[in-house]
N, C-alpha and C positions, 0 to 999 in steps of 0.2 A: 232787428233789436232787441231785444233782451232786456226782460224788466224781472227785478228782482224785491221783494215785500214780505217783510216778517217786523213781528215784537223785538225789540231790544229793551234790555233792562238796564237804566242811566242813574245815575246815584243822583242821588238831592244836595246838589253842592251849593246853589246858587239861588236866590228868590227872583226866579224867572218874572213874577208878577211885576217888577220893576219896569220889565221889558213891553210888557203887554197880558194879555188874557193868552192862557195856553192854546184856546184853541186858534188863532190868531199867529201864532208863531211859525215859520218854517226855516230850518235850519239847513243849510244845503250848501254842497261844496263843487267843485269841476273840475275834473282832470283831463288836461291836453296831451299831443305827443311834444308840445316846447311852447317856445312862446311866438313864435311871429304867425298873424293870422293869414300870409301867403302860404307856409309851408308846412302849418300844424294844423291838426284836427283835433274836437273836442271828440273825445272817446266814451266820459263817463260825465253823470248828474248825480251825486247821491242825497239823498234829503234825509231829517228825523222831523215828526212832527209828534203832537201827542193829539189823542182822536177821543177822547173824555174817558178812555178806559185806559191808555197808557202810551205810552212810546212806542212809535213804529217808525220801522227805516226804508225807503224806498229806494230804489237805484235802477237808472236806464244805461245802459251797456250799448253802443254803435258795436255792433260784434261783425261789421262791414264798413267798408268806408262811405259806401252812399247813407250808412244809416246816421250819422250826423243829424241829418233834416229830423228825421224819425224821433229822435232824444231832445231834440231842441222841441220840437213839437210836442211830444206828449209832459214836457218840463210846465212850458210855458202854461199848456189847459191845465195841470194840475195847480200849479200857485195862484192860480185863480180864487182859492177857496182860502187865502190866509193874506194878511193885513200887514204882518209885520216879516219881511224878509231877514236872515241873518246869515252872511257870508262872511266864511275863512278869507283871511286877506282880503276881504271885498270893497 
């Protein structure tokens, strides 16, 4: 599994306080190789969050077929720090 983490500069285009405190929000999306749970695999989870100083991006990439479980475990451990999850098409 490969993990990438870095700051991102995002425009302030929506009053996110309507959803909750910035520190509690986790925006995430997943990428898979298809739509079937029987024949597809999850290979990427990406998240954006605010750490009190600015926006950060973290991505977990399954670089092998067996790394899917590692990606899921890392993501589930990471999201314990957040109260509100926001997902694209979720």
